[in-house]
N, C-alpha and C positions, 0 to 999 in steps of 0.2 A: 504494500500500500504506500503510495506516495505521500510524503509529508509536506505540509505547507512551508514554502521557502520564499525569501525575497527574490524577485525577478521572475517568478513563475508567471506564465500566462494561463489564465483560466477562462472558461466560456460559459455563457448563460444563454439558454434558448427560450424565446418568448414570442408572443404574437405581436409585440412591439419592441422598439429599441428602449433599453433601460440604461440610461447614462448615469443616473443618480438613484440608486435603490432606496426605497422607503420601506422599512421593516413593517410598518403598520399595514401595508398593502400585501404582505406575504401571507400565504395560506398557513393555517395553524397545524393541521394534522398531517404533516409531512414526516419523512423518515426520522429526522433528528429535530423535529419540532418546527416552530415558526422561525423563518430565517430566509436569507437570500442564498440560493444554491448555485454553486459553480462546479465545473468539472474540468479535468485536463483533456477530455475527449470531445473533439469537435463533432464527431458522429453522434455522440450522446446528446450534445446540445442541439444539434440539428433535429434529431428525432423528437426531443422534447419541444422544440419550437413548433413543430407541426401539430403535436398533441395540444399544446397551449392554444394554437390558432383555432383548432376544432372546438375546444371548450369555449373559447371567447366568442366564436360564432353562435354557439348554442345558447349562450347567455346574453346575446345581443350587444356585446362589447365592441365587436367589429362587424362590418357588413359581411353577409354571406358571399358576396362577390370578391372579397379580399383575396388577392393572389399571392401574398407574401407573408412570411413569418421572418424572424430575425435571430441571428446569433450575434451576441455582443461579447467582445473580449475585453479583459481587464488584466492589468499587470499588478502583481503583489509588491508592495513596498516594505518598509521596515515593520517587523512584527511587534517590536517593542515589548510591552508587558501583557500581550494578549494571553488569555488562558485558553489553551488548545487541547482538546481531547481527540486522540487518533485511534480508531479501531484498526488494529493491524490486520485482522482477518474477519471474514463474515462467519462468526462463530455464534454460540448460544447467547453470549452477552450482547453482541451486536443485534441479533434477532430480537431479544427481549427489549432492547432500547427502541427499535423500530416499532414493535407492537405497542410499547408504552406510549408512544407519541401518536399512534393511529387509533387507539382504543382507550377511552377514558376508564380510569380505575384499575388498570392492569399494569403490573410491574411498576407501581408508583414510586418505589424506592429508587429505581433506576432513573426514572424521569426526573425525580427530585435531585438526584446526584448530578444530573447534566445541566441543571439551571445555572450553575456558576461559570459555565464555559462560554467564551466569546465565539469560539469556532469548534465545530465537531466535524470530523472527517471519517470516512470509511467507504465501504462499497455501497453502491446504489441499489436499492430494491426497486427496480423499474417495472414497467408493465409486463415484462416477461415473467417476473417473479410474483406478481400480484396474486394470482390464483393460489399459489403455494402458501403465501402468507395469510391469505383469507382462510384457507383450509386449516392452517395452524391455529388461527384465532377462533375458528369454529370447533376446535377440539377434534378434528377429523383424524389426526395422527395420535390421539390420546390427549390427556389433560395438558394444557399449556404448562410449561416449565418442567414437565416430566422429562426424564432423560430420553425415553422412547420418542416422544413427540419432537423434542429438540433435534435429535439425531436424524430422524426421518426428514424433517423440514430442511435442515442444513444440507443433507445429501441431495434433495430435489432442487435446491436453489442453484446448484452448480456455481459456487462462489468464484471459481477460477475464471469464469466468463464475465463476471460483473465488473463494470467500470467504477471509477471513484467519484465521490462527491464531497464537496466542502460546504457546510452550512454556516454562514456568517450570521450570528444570532444577536449581535449588539451593534449599536452605533459606533462604538469603539472599533469593532471588527470591520465594519463597512468602510471606515476611514483609512484602512491600510491598503486599499487597492484603488487604482486609477483607470478610468475608462480609456480604452485604446481606439476601438472602432466597432462598427456594426456591419454585418453582411446580410443581404437579403437571401432568404431561402424560398424557392418557388414551391407553392402548394400545388399538389396534383389533384 
């Protein structure tokens, strides 16, 4: 898993260009909670930009005739005193963290322990993994947190194929990166 470093270029996919992220506009029930998400993968950002555009069209945020989504790139500056938590692997603790942010009242101790971090990074639980995580949350593999359920879910997630994500959760974290450019993505 890549760690956040000065000079890294990270990408964000959206239905619009985001030069100055506003944490109040970020969705709450994402993998690592409410925050501005970036990745080292242009392909992942492009995929997310298309998903974001589809959702924005369904909510009436953009016209159905819109033909473009956007990848915005940012460069990381001095990290200073940021508190950063890095999940090295997509393991049971990572899984429990994601579930704690997606489902209220589950793994509360993990969600509470993450509140003090400005940035959380780890593998992304993308649309390809969503069915597996929903099955886990529905106790299909056994009771959540049981060794059996954790191992089954981890094996089905194929963590070696998952890309990375960085969730910037505080204004202090947002201040360490600088907008570089945006690129249009053609919607099909």
